All heavy atoms as TSV, in Angstrom:
chain	resi	resn	atom	element	x	y	z
A	1	MET	N	N	133.217	54.163	116.999
A	1	MET	CA	C	133.812	53.985	118.305
A	1	MET	C	C	133.977	55.353	118.978
A	1	MET	O	O	134.336	56.325	118.355
A	1	MET	CB	C	135.161	53.296	118.158
A	1	MET	CG	C	135.866	53.106	119.467
A	1	MET	SD	S	137.231	51.988	119.272
A	1	MET	CE	C	137.345	51.463	120.937
A	2	ALA	N	N	133.718	55.393	120.263
A	2	ALA	CA	C	133.797	56.644	121.007
A	2	ALA	C	C	135.242	57.040	121.274
A	2	ALA	O	O	136.099	56.199	121.467
A	2	ALA	CB	C	133.057	56.495	122.330
A	3	GLU	N	N	135.482	58.349	121.274
A	3	GLU	CA	C	136.801	58.887	121.584
A	3	GLU	C	C	136.700	59.666	122.885
A	3	GLU	O	O	135.769	60.427	123.084
A	3	GLU	CB	C	137.271	59.826	120.479
A	3	GLU	CG	C	137.485	59.147	119.148
A	3	GLU	CD	C	137.961	60.135	118.101
A	3	GLU	OE1	O	138.819	60.972	118.426
A	3	GLU	OE2	O	137.447	60.064	116.978
A	4	THR	N	N	137.688	59.475	123.793
A	4	THR	CA	C	137.680	60.216	125.045
A	4	THR	C	C	138.150	61.644	124.806
A	4	THR	O	O	138.929	61.907	123.898
A	4	THR	CB	C	138.573	59.541	126.100
A	4	THR	OG1	O	139.899	59.446	125.589
A	4	THR	CG2	C	138.059	58.155	126.440
A	5	LEU	N	N	137.667	62.555	125.643
A	5	LEU	CA	C	137.984	63.970	125.506
A	5	LEU	C	C	138.955	64.417	126.593
A	5	LEU	O	O	139.147	63.723	127.583
A	5	LEU	CB	C	136.704	64.798	125.554
A	5	LEU	CG	C	135.676	64.451	124.480
A	5	LEU	CD1	C	134.402	65.255	124.674
A	5	LEU	CD2	C	136.250	64.691	123.099
A	6	HIS	N	N	139.537	65.578	126.405
A	6	HIS	CA	C	140.539	66.103	127.325
A	6	HIS	C	C	140.138	67.486	127.808
A	6	HIS	O	O	139.112	68.022	127.417
A	6	HIS	CB	C	141.900	66.187	126.616
A	6	HIS	CG	C	142.292	64.923	125.926
A	6	HIS	ND1	N	142.529	63.756	126.603
A	6	HIS	CD2	C	142.456	64.620	124.617
A	6	HIS	CE1	C	142.847	62.798	125.742
A	6	HIS	NE2	N	142.802	63.308	124.523
A	7	GLY	N	N	140.971	68.079	128.656
A	7	GLY	CA	C	140.743	69.442	129.131
A	7	GLY	C	C	139.519	69.535	130.009
A	7	GLY	O	O	139.292	68.680	130.866
A	8	ASN	N	N	138.706	70.583	129.793
A	8	ASN	CA	C	137.531	70.782	130.637
A	8	ASN	C	C	136.430	69.757	130.367
A	8	ASN	O	O	135.435	69.724	131.074
A	8	ASN	CB	C	136.994	72.217	130.513
A	8	ASN	CG	C	136.624	72.589	129.102
A	8	ASN	OD1	O	136.898	71.840	128.165
A	8	ASN	ND2	N	136.029	73.742	128.934
A	9	LEU	N	N	136.614	68.904	129.363
A	9	LEU	CA	C	135.656	67.824	129.085
A	9	LEU	C	C	136.252	66.453	129.413
A	9	LEU	O	O	135.783	65.428	128.917
A	9	LEU	CB	C	135.200	67.883	127.620
A	9	LEU	CG	C	134.385	69.119	127.255
A	9	LEU	CD1	C	134.081	69.138	125.763
A	9	LEU	CD2	C	133.106	69.199	128.059
A	10	HIS	N	N	137.275	66.438	130.284
A	10	HIS	CA	C	137.883	65.174	130.718
A	10	HIS	C	C	136.820	64.303	131.381
A	10	HIS	O	O	136.001	64.786	132.152
A	10	HIS	CB	C	139.021	65.453	131.701
A	10	HIS	CG	C	139.634	64.215	132.250
A	10	HIS	ND1	N	140.483	63.431	131.506
A	10	HIS	CD2	C	139.514	63.623	133.446
A	10	HIS	CE1	C	140.855	62.403	132.232
A	10	HIS	NE2	N	140.277	62.503	133.430
A	11	GLY	N	N	136.808	63.024	131.069
A	11	GLY	CA	C	135.812	62.113	131.616
A	11	GLY	C	C	134.617	61.932	130.703
A	11	GLY	O	O	133.748	61.105	130.961
A	12	PHE	N	N	134.582	62.722	129.635
A	12	PHE	CA	C	133.502	62.617	128.664
A	12	PHE	C	C	134.046	61.988	127.379
A	12	PHE	O	O	135.247	61.828	127.215
A	12	PHE	CB	C	132.915	64.004	128.362
A	12	PHE	CG	C	132.147	64.566	129.518
A	12	PHE	CD1	C	132.807	65.183	130.565
A	12	PHE	CD2	C	130.773	64.449	129.571
A	12	PHE	CE1	C	132.112	65.688	131.648
A	12	PHE	CE2	C	130.067	64.962	130.654
A	12	PHE	CZ	C	130.743	65.572	131.694
A	13	ALA	N	N	133.148	61.630	126.493
A	13	ALA	CA	C	133.541	61.025	125.227
A	13	ALA	C	C	132.683	61.618	124.120
A	13	ALA	O	O	131.706	62.318	124.378
A	13	ALA	CB	C	133.361	59.509	125.285
A	14	LYS	N	N	133.072	61.339	122.883
A	14	LYS	CA	C	132.295	61.840	121.751
A	14	LYS	C	C	132.013	60.718	120.775
A	14	LYS	O	O	132.769	59.753	120.674
A	14	LYS	CB	C	133.040	62.960	121.033
A	14	LYS	CG	C	134.292	62.477	120.298
A	14	LYS	CD	C	134.968	63.604	119.569
A	14	LYS	CE	C	136.263	63.126	118.933
A	14	LYS	NZ	N	136.974	64.189	118.262
A	15	ILE	N	N	130.913	60.851	120.109
A	15	ILE	CA	C	130.544	59.975	119.003
A	15	ILE	C	C	130.248	60.896	117.841
A	15	ILE	O	O	129.530	61.890	117.998
A	15	ILE	CB	C	129.291	59.130	119.316
A	15	ILE	CG1	C	129.544	58.212	120.519
A	15	ILE	CG2	C	128.881	58.313	118.102
A	15	ILE	CD1	C	128.306	57.476	120.971
A	16	LYS	N	N	130.798	60.579	116.675
A	16	LYS	CA	C	130.548	61.389	115.484
A	16	LYS	C	C	129.704	60.587	114.509
A	16	LYS	O	O	129.937	59.406	114.310
A	16	LYS	CB	C	131.859	61.770	114.802
A	16	LYS	CG	C	132.771	62.608	115.662
A	16	LYS	CD	C	134.029	62.980	114.938
A	16	LYS	CE	C	134.963	61.788	114.874
A	16	LYS	NZ	N	136.278	62.095	114.344
A	17	SER	N	N	128.730	61.231	113.914
A	17	SER	CA	C	127.939	60.618	112.860
A	17	SER	C	C	128.203	61.384	111.579
A	17	SER	O	O	127.755	62.524	111.428
A	17	SER	CB	C	126.446	60.661	113.196
A	17	SER	OG	O	125.700	60.223	112.074
A	18	ASN	N	N	128.945	60.761	110.677
A	18	ASN	CA	C	129.233	61.418	109.407
A	18	ASN	C	C	127.978	61.594	108.565
A	18	ASN	O	O	127.808	62.624	107.916
A	18	ASN	CB	C	130.285	60.627	108.630
A	18	ASN	CG	C	131.632	60.683	109.300
A	18	ASN	OD1	O	131.967	61.657	109.962
A	18	ASN	ND2	N	132.415	59.641	109.150
A	19	SER	N	N	127.095	60.600	108.591
A	19	SER	CA	C	125.902	60.676	107.750
A	19	SER	C	C	124.946	61.775	108.221
A	19	SER	O	O	124.330	62.458	107.418
A	19	SER	CB	C	125.182	59.335	107.709
A	19	SER	OG	O	124.764	58.957	109.004
A	20	LEU	N	N	124.813	61.959	109.548
A	20	LEU	CA	C	123.939	63.000	110.081
A	20	LEU	C	C	124.662	64.312	110.307
A	20	LEU	O	O	124.031	65.325	110.612
A	20	LEU	CB	C	123.318	62.535	111.409
A	20	LEU	CG	C	122.412	61.324	111.340
A	20	LEU	CD1	C	121.976	60.917	112.746
A	20	LEU	CD2	C	121.191	61.622	110.473
A	21	LYS	N	N	125.992	64.278	110.211
A	21	LYS	CA	C	126.828	65.460	110.425
A	21	LYS	C	C	126.610	66.064	111.816
A	21	LYS	O	O	126.463	67.277	111.974
A	21	LYS	CB	C	126.596	66.494	109.340
A	21	LYS	CG	C	127.070	66.054	107.977
A	21	LYS	CD	C	126.876	67.155	106.967
A	21	LYS	CE	C	127.477	66.858	105.621
A	21	LYS	NZ	N	127.144	65.653	104.959
A	22	ILE	N	N	126.565	65.179	112.827
A	22	ILE	CA	C	126.432	65.648	114.205
A	22	ILE	C	C	127.525	65.030	115.070
A	22	ILE	O	O	128.153	64.037	114.704
A	22	ILE	CB	C	125.059	65.322	114.828
A	22	ILE	CG1	C	124.832	63.816	114.895
A	22	ILE	CG2	C	123.946	66.034	114.101
A	22	ILE	CD1	C	123.620	63.424	115.710
A	23	ARG	N	N	127.721	65.635	116.217
A	23	ARG	CA	C	128.655	65.120	117.219
A	23	ARG	C	C	127.895	65.067	118.536
A	23	ARG	O	O	127.183	66.011	118.880
A	23	ARG	CB	C	129.853	66.054	117.333
A	23	ARG	CG	C	130.888	65.617	118.316
A	23	ARG	CD	C	132.114	66.501	118.250
A	23	ARG	NE	N	132.918	66.138	117.091
A	23	ARG	CZ	C	133.348	66.996	116.167
A	23	ARG	NH1	N	133.058	68.268	116.258
A	23	ARG	NH2	N	134.087	66.594	115.164
A	24	ILE	N	N	128.031	63.963	119.269
A	24	ILE	CA	C	127.373	63.786	120.560
A	24	ILE	C	C	128.451	63.743	121.632
A	24	ILE	O	O	129.384	62.952	121.540
A	24	ILE	CB	C	126.542	62.485	120.590
A	24	ILE	CG1	C	125.484	62.511	119.487
A	24	ILE	CG2	C	125.918	62.272	121.966
A	24	ILE	CD1	C	124.782	61.192	119.272
A	25	ILE	N	N	128.327	64.605	122.633
A	25	ILE	CA	C	129.245	64.630	123.761
A	25	ILE	C	C	128.502	63.984	124.937
A	25	ILE	O	O	127.404	64.414	125.286
A	25	ILE	CB	C	129.645	66.076	124.144
A	25	ILE	CG1	C	130.092	66.882	122.923
A	25	ILE	CG2	C	130.692	66.066	125.249
A	25	ILE	CD1	C	131.302	66.362	122.220
A	26	TYR	N	N	129.107	62.966	125.552
A	26	TYR	CA	C	128.426	62.251	126.624
A	26	TYR	C	C	129.415	61.771	127.678
A	26	TYR	O	O	130.627	61.767	127.469
A	26	TYR	CB	C	127.637	61.063	126.065
A	26	TYR	CG	C	128.522	59.937	125.592
A	26	TYR	CD1	C	128.773	58.855	126.421
A	26	TYR	CD2	C	129.110	59.956	124.340
A	26	TYR	CE1	C	129.601	57.819	126.001
A	26	TYR	CE2	C	129.920	58.933	123.914
A	26	TYR	CZ	C	130.164	57.869	124.746
A	26	TYR	OH	O	130.983	56.856	124.337
A	27	ARG	N	N	128.859	61.366	128.821
A	27	ARG	CA	C	129.661	60.778	129.885
A	27	ARG	C	C	129.149	59.363	130.116
A	27	ARG	O	O	127.982	59.170	130.448
A	27	ARG	CB	C	129.531	61.600	131.167
A	27	ARG	CG	C	130.322	60.996	132.316
A	27	ARG	CD	C	130.350	61.876	133.516
A	27	ARG	NE	N	128.991	62.211	133.953
A	27	ARG	CZ	C	128.719	63.066	134.917
A	27	ARG	NH1	N	129.693	63.696	135.529
A	27	ARG	NH2	N	127.489	63.317	135.268
A	28	PRO	N	N	130.004	58.357	129.946
A	28	PRO	CA	C	129.579	56.992	130.245
A	28	PRO	C	C	129.335	56.836	131.747
A	28	PRO	O	O	130.052	57.415	132.553
A	28	PRO	CB	C	130.745	56.120	129.776
A	28	PRO	CG	C	131.853	57.041	129.440
A	28	PRO	CD	C	131.370	58.442	129.486
A	29	VAL	N	N	128.321	56.074	132.111
A	29	VAL	CA	C	127.973	55.850	133.507
A	29	VAL	C	C	128.140	54.369	133.799
A	29	VAL	O	O	127.551	53.531	133.111
A	29	VAL	CB	C	126.513	56.293	133.785
A	29	VAL	CG1	C	126.122	56.003	135.216
A	29	VAL	CG2	C	126.336	57.765	133.459
A	30	GLU	N	N	128.960	54.069	134.796
A	30	GLU	CA	C	129.166	52.676	135.193
A	30	GLU	C	C	127.927	52.201	135.931
A	30	GLU	O	O	127.502	52.804	136.903
A	30	GLU	CB	C	130.396	52.557	136.098
A	30	GLU	CG	C	131.678	52.962	135.431
A	30	GLU	CD	C	132.120	51.985	134.358
A	30	GLU	OE1	O	131.863	50.768	134.496
A	30	GLU	OE2	O	132.717	52.436	133.366
A	31	ASP	N	N	127.355	51.123	135.468
A	31	ASP	CA	C	126.141	50.585	136.059
A	31	ASP	C	C	125.977	49.165	135.532
A	31	ASP	O	O	126.760	48.700	134.717
A	31	ASP	CB	C	124.943	51.454	135.664
A	31	ASP	CG	C	123.839	51.435	136.703
A	31	ASP	OD1	O	123.781	50.478	137.497
A	31	ASP	OD2	O	123.039	52.379	136.719
A	32	GLU	N	N	124.948	48.481	135.977
A	32	GLU	CA	C	124.685	47.138	135.481
A	32	GLU	C	C	124.156	47.172	134.049
A	32	GLU	O	O	124.372	46.243	133.294
A	32	GLU	CB	C	123.690	46.417	136.387
A	32	GLU	CG	C	124.260	46.104	137.754
A	32	GLU	CD	C	123.277	45.374	138.629
A	32	GLU	OE1	O	122.294	44.810	138.104
A	32	GLU	OE2	O	123.482	45.375	139.854
A	33	VAL	N	N	123.454	48.242	133.713
A	33	VAL	CA	C	122.968	48.403	132.348
A	33	VAL	C	C	123.838	49.438	131.650
A	33	VAL	O	O	124.506	50.235	132.291
A	33	VAL	CB	C	121.485	48.856	132.315
A	33	VAL	CG1	C	120.597	47.805	132.917
A	33	VAL	CG2	C	121.298	50.172	133.031
A	34	ILE	N	N	123.829	49.431	130.344
A	34	ILE	CA	C	124.594	50.431	129.600
A	34	ILE	C	C	123.824	51.740	129.676
A	34	ILE	O	O	122.650	51.818	129.331
A	34	ILE	CB	C	124.787	49.997	128.137
A	34	ILE	CG1	C	125.599	48.709	128.097
A	34	ILE	CG2	C	125.455	51.097	127.336
A	34	ILE	CD1	C	125.701	48.097	126.738
A	35	ARG	N	N	124.521	52.784	130.145
A	35	ARG	CA	C	123.864	54.066	130.346
A	35	ARG	C	C	124.866	55.182	130.080
A	35	ARG	O	O	126.059	55.037	130.321
A	35	ARG	CB	C	123.372	54.154	131.786
A	35	ARG	CG	C	122.396	55.237	132.060
A	35	ARG	CD	C	121.863	55.100	133.452
A	35	ARG	NE	N	122.884	55.473	134.420
A	35	ARG	CZ	C	122.637	56.165	135.519
A	35	ARG	NH1	N	121.414	56.522	135.807
A	35	ARG	NH2	N	123.601	56.476	136.348
A	36	MET	N	N	124.374	56.300	129.576
A	36	MET	CA	C	125.224	57.461	129.360
A	36	MET	C	C	124.428	58.719	129.615
A	36	MET	O	O	123.207	58.717	129.496
A	36	MET	CB	C	125.802	57.477	127.942
A	36	MET	CG	C	124.772	57.666	126.858
A	36	MET	SD	S	125.447	57.785	125.199
A	36	MET	CE	C	125.868	56.111	124.870
A	37	GLU	N	N	125.126	59.780	130.003
A	37	GLU	CA	C	124.512	61.077	130.192
A	37	GLU	C	C	124.946	61.965	129.040
A	37	GLU	O	O	126.125	62.280	128.906
A	37	GLU	CB	C	124.965	61.695	131.518
A	37	GLU	CG	C	124.499	60.903	132.721
A	37	GLU	CD	C	125.059	61.434	134.018
A	37	GLU	OE1	O	126.151	62.033	134.011
A	37	GLU	OE2	O	124.394	61.247	135.041
A	38	ILE	N	N	124.010	62.347	128.198
A	38	ILE	CA	C	124.326	63.180	127.047
A	38	ILE	C	C	124.350	64.637	127.486
A	38	ILE	O	O	123.408	65.127	128.103
A	38	ILE	CB	C	123.314	62.960	125.911
A	38	ILE	CG1	C	123.416	61.513	125.427
A	38	ILE	CG2	C	123.553	63.947	124.778
A	38	ILE	CD1	C	122.409	61.128	124.377
A	39	VAL	N	N	125.436	65.316	127.175
A	39	VAL	CA	C	125.610	66.709	127.554
A	39	VAL	C	C	125.259	67.628	126.392
A	39	VAL	O	O	124.675	68.679	126.579
A	39	VAL	CB	C	127.065	66.965	128.010
A	39	VAL	CG1	C	127.280	68.419	128.340
A	39	VAL	CG2	C	127.405	66.091	129.190
A	40	ALA	N	N	125.617	67.234	125.175
A	40	ALA	CA	C	125.354	68.095	124.025
A	40	ALA	C	C	125.278	67.271	122.753
A	40	ALA	O	O	125.987	66.281	122.603
A	40	ALA	CB	C	126.445	69.149	123.877
A	41	ILE	N	N	124.426	67.697	121.868
A	41	ILE	CA	C	124.363	67.172	120.513
A	41	ILE	C	C	124.403	68.388	119.608
A	41	ILE	O	O	123.587	69.300	119.750
A	41	ILE	CB	C	123.073	66.367	120.244
A	41	ILE	CG1	C	123.004	65.158	121.181
A	41	ILE	CG2	C	123.007	65.936	118.777
A	41	ILE	CD1	C	121.716	64.377	121.072
A	42	GLY	N	N	125.383	68.430	118.741
A	42	GLY	CA	C	125.518	69.609	117.896
A	42	GLY	C	C	126.096	69.271	116.550
A	42	GLY	O	O	126.545	68.153	116.312
A	43	PRO	N	N	126.087	70.234	115.669
A	43	PRO	CA	C	126.628	70.015	114.328
A	43	PRO	C	C	128.130	69.793	114.377
A	43	PRO	O	O	128.814	70.275	115.285
A	43	PRO	CB	C	126.296	71.318	113.594
A	43	PRO	CG	C	126.166	72.333	114.661
A	43	PRO	CD	C	125.654	71.609	115.867
A	44	ARG	N	N	128.632	69.043	113.414
A	44	ARG	CA	C	130.070	68.814	113.321
A	44	ARG	C	C	130.694	70.036	112.656
A	44	ARG	O	O	131.299	69.965	111.616
A	44	ARG	CB	C	130.357	67.549	112.530
A	44	ARG	CG	C	129.947	66.301	113.275
A	44	ARG	CD	C	130.486	65.061	112.649
A	44	ARG	NE	N	131.945	65.139	112.628
A	44	ARG	CZ	C	132.700	64.506	111.744
A	44	ARG	NH1	N	132.143	63.778	110.813
A	44	ARG	NH2	N	133.994	64.622	111.782
A	45	ASP	N	N	130.497	71.168	113.271
A	45	ASP	CA	C	130.977	72.452	112.782
A	45	ASP	C	C	132.140	72.884	113.660
A	45	ASP	O	O	131.943	73.570	114.661
A	45	ASP	CB	C	129.832	73.473	112.829
A	45	ASP	CG	C	130.257	74.866	112.419
A	45	ASP	OD1	O	131.289	75.006	111.737
A	45	ASP	OD2	O	129.560	75.815	112.796
A	46	LYS	N	N	133.324	72.429	113.312
A	46	LYS	CA	C	134.530	72.723	114.084
A	46	LYS	C	C	134.322	72.342	115.541
A	46	LYS	O	O	134.090	71.200	115.855
A	46	LYS	CB	C	134.971	74.161	113.882
A	46	LYS	CG	C	135.305	74.455	112.438
A	46	LYS	CD	C	135.824	75.839	112.266
A	46	LYS	CE	C	136.101	76.038	110.768
A	46	LYS	NZ	N	136.520	77.345	110.437
A	47	ASP	N	N	134.372	73.304	116.466
A	47	ASP	CA	C	134.295	72.996	117.889
A	47	ASP	C	C	132.963	73.395	118.525
A	47	ASP	O	O	132.863	73.501	119.737
A	47	ASP	CB	C	135.434	73.711	118.634
A	47	ASP	CG	C	136.794	73.172	118.252
A	47	ASP	OD1	O	136.883	72.004	117.845
A	47	ASP	OD2	O	137.777	73.931	118.371
A	48	LYS	N	N	131.940	73.604	117.729
A	48	LYS	CA	C	130.672	74.109	118.253
A	48	LYS	C	C	130.075	73.189	119.324
A	48	LYS	O	O	129.646	73.661	120.377
A	48	LYS	CB	C	129.677	74.307	117.119
A	48	LYS	CG	C	128.468	75.099	117.506
A	48	LYS	CD	C	127.638	75.450	116.286
A	48	LYS	CE	C	126.531	76.402	116.647
A	48	LYS	NZ	N	125.801	76.861	115.472
A	49	ALA	N	N	130.053	71.887	119.099
A	49	ALA	CA	C	129.484	70.949	120.080
A	49	ALA	C	C	130.306	70.944	121.362
A	49	ALA	O	O	129.755	70.863	122.460
A	49	ALA	CB	C	129.392	69.542	119.498
A	50	TYR	N	N	131.632	71.067	121.236
A	50	TYR	CA	C	132.484	71.097	122.425
A	50	TYR	C	C	132.231	72.358	123.245
A	50	TYR	O	O	132.165	72.315	124.471
A	50	TYR	CB	C	133.966	71.037	122.044
A	50	TYR	CG	C	134.336	69.814	121.266
A	50	TYR	CD1	C	134.867	69.923	119.993
A	50	TYR	CD2	C	134.146	68.543	121.799
A	50	TYR	CE1	C	135.209	68.805	119.270
A	50	TYR	CE2	C	134.477	67.415	121.079
A	50	TYR	CZ	C	135.020	67.542	119.811
A	50	TYR	OH	O	135.347	66.429	119.098
A	51	ARG	N	N	132.104	73.493	122.579
A	51	ARG	CA	C	131.835	74.744	123.286
A	51	ARG	C	C	130.480	74.688	123.993
A	51	ARG	O	O	130.340	75.134	125.132
A	51	ARG	CB	C	131.890	75.926	122.323
A	51	ARG	CG	C	133.297	76.263	121.856
A	51	ARG	CD	C	133.361	77.593	121.119
A	51	ARG	NE	N	132.389	77.739	120.051
A	51	ARG	CZ	C	132.581	77.397	118.778
A	51	ARG	NH1	N	133.745	76.879	118.401
A	51	ARG	NH2	N	131.636	77.569	117.872
A	52	LEU	N	N	129.488	74.112	123.322
A	52	LEU	CA	C	128.167	73.966	123.915
A	52	LEU	C	C	128.230	73.074	125.150
A	52	LEU	O	O	127.678	73.409	126.194
A	52	LEU	CB	C	127.187	73.386	122.885
A	52	LEU	CG	C	125.775	73.076	123.370
A	52	LEU	CD1	C	125.084	74.347	123.848
A	52	LEU	CD2	C	124.978	72.423	122.252
A	53	ALA	N	N	128.928	71.946	125.057
A	53	ALA	CA	C	129.053	71.035	126.195
A	53	ALA	C	C	129.773	71.707	127.356
A	53	ALA	O	O	129.331	71.621	128.503
A	53	ALA	CB	C	129.795	69.765	125.773
A	54	ALA	N	N	130.875	72.388	127.085
A	54	ALA	CA	C	131.642	73.054	128.139
A	54	ALA	C	C	130.799	74.142	128.814
A	54	ALA	O	O	130.827	74.286	130.040
A	54	ALA	CB	C	132.922	73.645	127.563
A	55	LYS	N	N	130.037	74.890	128.040
A	55	LYS	CA	C	129.189	75.951	128.584
A	55	LYS	C	C	128.108	75.356	129.488
A	55	LYS	O	O	127.837	75.876	130.574
A	55	LYS	CB	C	128.553	76.736	127.434
A	55	LYS	CG	C	127.748	77.916	127.861
A	55	LYS	CD	C	127.242	78.682	126.649
A	55	LYS	CE	C	126.398	79.870	127.049
A	55	LYS	NZ	N	125.917	80.600	125.878
A	56	ARG	N	N	127.491	74.271	129.052
A	56	ARG	CA	C	126.454	73.628	129.865
A	56	ARG	C	C	127.032	73.076	131.164
A	56	ARG	O	O	126.410	73.183	132.220
A	56	ARG	CB	C	125.772	72.513	129.079
A	56	ARG	CG	C	124.852	73.041	128.014
A	56	ARG	CD	C	124.160	71.940	127.290
A	56	ARG	NE	N	123.235	72.495	126.319
A	56	ARG	CZ	C	122.604	71.767	125.419
A	56	ARG	NH1	N	122.792	70.466	125.365
A	56	ARG	NH2	N	121.782	72.334	124.573
A	57	LEU	N	N	128.215	72.472	131.092
A	57	LEU	CA	C	128.842	71.937	132.301
A	57	LEU	C	C	129.214	73.051	133.264
A	57	LEU	O	O	129.015	72.934	134.474
A	57	LEU	CB	C	130.077	71.113	131.945
A	57	LEU	CG	C	129.788	69.768	131.311
A	57	LEU	CD1	C	131.075	69.120	130.826
A	57	LEU	CD2	C	129.074	68.857	132.295
A	58	GLU	N	N	129.742	74.143	132.745
A	58	GLU	CA	C	130.096	75.284	133.586
A	58	GLU	C	C	128.857	75.819	134.304
A	58	GLU	O	O	128.890	76.087	135.506
A	58	GLU	CB	C	130.724	76.379	132.733
A	58	GLU	CG	C	131.156	77.587	133.514
A	58	GLU	CD	C	131.749	78.646	132.602
A	58	GLU	OE1	O	132.411	78.303	131.614
A	58	GLU	OE2	O	131.528	79.845	132.904
A	59	LYS	N	N	127.763	75.944	133.584
A	59	LYS	CA	C	126.516	76.433	134.171
A	59	LYS	C	C	126.012	75.460	135.238
A	59	LYS	O	O	125.579	75.872	136.315
A	59	LYS	CB	C	125.462	76.594	133.070
A	59	LYS	CG	C	124.170	77.183	133.528
A	59	LYS	CD	C	123.224	77.376	132.353
A	59	LYS	CE	C	121.888	77.923	132.794
A	59	LYS	NZ	N	120.965	78.092	131.672
A	60	PHE	N	N	126.096	74.158	134.960
A	60	PHE	CA	C	125.655	73.147	135.919
A	60	PHE	C	C	126.492	73.203	137.189
A	60	PHE	O	O	125.952	73.216	138.304
A	60	PHE	CB	C	125.743	71.752	135.290
A	60	PHE	CG	C	125.526	70.647	136.280
A	60	PHE	CD1	C	124.253	70.358	136.745
A	60	PHE	CD2	C	126.593	69.899	136.748
A	60	PHE	CE1	C	124.056	69.339	137.669
A	60	PHE	CE2	C	126.400	68.884	137.659
A	60	PHE	CZ	C	125.129	68.601	138.126
A	61	PHE	N	N	127.820	73.268	137.072
A	61	PHE	CA	C	128.690	73.297	138.246
A	61	PHE	C	C	128.498	74.588	139.048
A	61	PHE	O	O	128.531	74.570	140.274
A	61	PHE	CB	C	130.149	73.103	137.850
A	61	PHE	CG	C	130.446	71.704	137.371
A	61	PHE	CD1	C	131.128	71.499	136.195
A	61	PHE	CD2	C	130.022	70.599	138.097
A	61	PHE	CE1	C	131.392	70.215	135.743
A	61	PHE	CE2	C	130.282	69.314	137.656
A	61	PHE	CZ	C	130.969	69.113	136.481
A	62	ARG	N	N	128.288	75.695	138.365
A	62	ARG	CA	C	128.022	76.966	139.052
A	62	ARG	C	C	126.729	76.853	139.852
A	62	ARG	O	O	126.661	77.261	141.013
A	62	ARG	CB	C	127.934	78.107	138.037
A	62	ARG	CG	C	127.987	79.467	138.672
A	62	ARG	CD	C	128.020	80.640	137.690
A	62	ARG	NE	N	128.556	80.352	136.371
A	62	ARG	CZ	C	127.842	80.382	135.241
A	62	ARG	NH1	N	126.568	80.706	135.259
A	62	ARG	NH2	N	128.403	80.119	134.085
A	63	TYR	N	N	125.710	76.267	139.260
A	63	TYR	CA	C	124.424	76.063	139.937
A	63	TYR	C	C	124.596	75.177	141.167
A	63	TYR	O	O	124.069	75.471	142.236
A	63	TYR	CB	C	123.421	75.439	138.962
A	63	TYR	CG	C	122.138	74.986	139.607
A	63	TYR	CD1	C	121.156	75.907	139.972
A	63	TYR	CD2	C	121.909	73.632	139.861
A	63	TYR	CE1	C	119.977	75.493	140.574
A	63	TYR	CE2	C	120.738	73.213	140.462
A	63	TYR	CZ	C	119.777	74.140	140.818
A	63	TYR	OH	O	118.619	73.733	141.421
A	64	MET	N	N	125.373	74.103	141.034
A	64	MET	CA	C	125.595	73.192	142.152
A	64	MET	C	C	126.358	73.886	143.278
A	64	MET	O	O	126.076	73.661	144.452
A	64	MET	CB	C	126.333	71.940	141.692
A	64	MET	CG	C	125.521	71.075	140.739
A	64	MET	SD	S	123.902	70.595	141.394
A	64	MET	CE	C	124.377	69.425	142.642
A	65	ASP	N	N	127.334	74.740	142.936
A	65	ASP	CA	C	128.078	75.480	143.949
A	65	ASP	C	C	127.175	76.447	144.710
A	65	ASP	O	O	127.305	76.618	145.919
A	65	ASP	CB	C	129.243	76.257	143.319
A	65	ASP	CG	C	130.395	75.364	142.945
A	65	ASP	OD1	O	130.465	74.213	143.437
A	65	ASP	OD2	O	131.240	75.815	142.140
A	66	GLU	N	N	126.254	77.072	143.986
A	66	GLU	CA	C	125.346	78.041	144.610
A	66	GLU	C	C	124.370	77.349	145.565
A	66	GLU	O	O	123.947	77.939	146.551
A	66	GLU	CB	C	124.579	78.817	143.552
A	66	GLU	CG	C	125.444	79.781	142.770
A	66	GLU	CD	C	124.731	80.401	141.575
A	66	GLU	OE1	O	123.542	80.069	141.327
A	66	GLU	OE2	O	125.369	81.218	140.885
A	67	LYS	N	N	124.003	76.111	145.265
A	67	LYS	CA	C	123.075	75.364	146.128
A	67	LYS	C	C	123.726	74.973	147.444
A	67	LYS	O	O	123.049	74.795	148.436
A	67	LYS	CB	C	122.585	74.102	145.409
A	67	LYS	CG	C	121.543	74.375	144.354
A	67	LYS	CD	C	121.038	73.102	143.769
A	67	LYS	CE	C	120.252	72.328	144.801
A	67	LYS	NZ	N	119.551	71.159	144.276
A	68	ASN	N	N	125.043	74.807	147.443
A	68	ASN	CA	C	125.749	74.354	148.653
A	68	ASN	C	C	126.247	75.458	149.470
A	68	ASN	O	O	126.362	76.463	149.568
A	68	ASN	CB	C	126.910	73.432	148.287
A	68	ASN	CG	C	126.392	72.152	147.678
A	68	ASN	OD1	O	125.328	71.695	148.026
A	68	ASN	ND2	N	127.142	71.585	146.772
């Protein structure tokens, strides 16, 4: 079951796979079909996947600000 995230990853959720030892950070998308936007897939190594997701989001938002 997915867990919702807080802080700079508010609005996103995580799925953990113990067998693969990975964590997936994603944002659920409301639509007629089930859809999600995956931000990061990383090892379940403390907070590595969270840091990767936050860094990617920061870069994306900075890029969007520069375009406007």
